[in-house]
NULOLUM-262097 format. One line per 8 residues: number of its first residue (from 1); for each residue x, y, z of C-alpha. Coordinates in steps of 0.1 Angstrom, whole numbers. Layout:
N
NUM	X/Y/Z ~ ...;
This chain:
118
1	838/-280/473 ~ 826/-289/508 ~ 806/-265/530 ~ 836/-255/550 ~ 855/-244/519 ~ 824/-226/507 ~ 822/-209/541 ~ 858/-198/538;
9	852/-183/503 ~ 822/-163/516 ~ 840/-151/547 ~ 871/-140/528 ~ 849/-122/502 ~ 831/-103/530 ~ 864/-94/546 ~ 879/-82/513;
17	852/-56/511 ~ 857/-46/547 ~ 826/-61/561 ~ 824/-54/598 ~ 818/-78/628 ~ 818/-110/607 ~ 801/-138/627 ~ 796/-173/616;
25	769/-194/633 ~ 771/-232/630 ~ 735/-241/622 ~ 740/-279/619 ~ 712/-296/638 ~ 694/-263/644 ~ 682/-252/610 ~ 673/-272/579;
33	680/-242/558 ~ 718/-242/559 ~ 748/-255/578 ~ 763/-221/584 ~ 750/-185/586 ~ 775/-157/579 ~ 763/-124/595 ~ 781/-91/588;
41	774/-55/581 ~ 785/-26/560 ~ 783/11/568 ~ 765/23/536 ~ 742/10/509 ~ 771/9/485 ~ 793/-11/508 ~ 765/-36/516;
49	760/-42/479 ~ 797/-45/473 ~ 800/-72/499 ~ 772/-92/483 ~ 786/-87/448 ~ 821/-98/459 ~ 807/-129/476 ~ 787/-138/445;
57	817/-133/422 ~ 841/-153/444 ~ 817/-182/446 ~ 811/-182/409 ~ 849/-181/402 ~ 850/-214/421 ~ 825/-228/396 ~ 795/-228/419;
65	762/-211/414 ~ 743/-188/438 ~ 709/-202/447 ~ 693/-168/454 ~ 701/-132/463 ~ 674/-111/479 ~ 673/-75/490 ~ 701/-63/468;
73	684/-32/455 ~ 673/-20/489 ~ 707/-28/504 ~ 694/-29/540 ~ 695/-67/544 ~ 709/-87/516 ~ 705/-125/518 ~ 729/-145/497;
81	719/-182/496 ~ 749/-203/487 ~ 732/-236/496 ~ 750/-249/527 ~ 760/-214/536 ~ 736/-185/538 ~ 750/-150/542 ~ 731/-121/559;
89	747/-88/549 ~ 731/-60/568 ~ 733/-22/568 ~ 747/-13/602 ~ 714/0/616 ~ 694/-29/604 ~ 717/-54/619 ~ 712/-42/654;
97	675/-41/649 ~ 671/-77/637 ~ 699/-91/660 ~ 701/-125/644 ~ 729/-135/667 ~ 704/-133/696 ~ 676/-149/676 ~ 698/-179/669;
105	715/-177/703 ~ 716/-215/707 ~ 739/-218/676 ~ 776/-222/683 ~ 798/-194/669 ~ 825/-207/646 ~ 860/-193/650 ~ 869/-178/616;
113	899/-157/626 ~ 923/-180/608 ~ 904/-176/575 ~ 906/-138/578 ~ 944/-139/584 ~ 952/-158/552;
């Protein structure tokens, strides 16, 4: 599975759990950490955890392993490291505070609407 297919699995999983304002930043040439950052948020601790859990399950169903999950118990900012794709799943209030989109403002935003409509 290439990084674009992995990205699609992560985005669809977030959308399936009704993640809000899903944004994908293309980090190629900007960060050595990952090729893509998926940024989204949920409106409650339970929803934030459900998004992370769904993402993990869908990736594992494809036969891939998760590199790392951090922040799951606190559910304010869960980081799901899928290797070439890193997902940042925020609680609504935390997302606006950290504002990763502004922090990585030089990263191009990927158009993902077609993945969400499938």
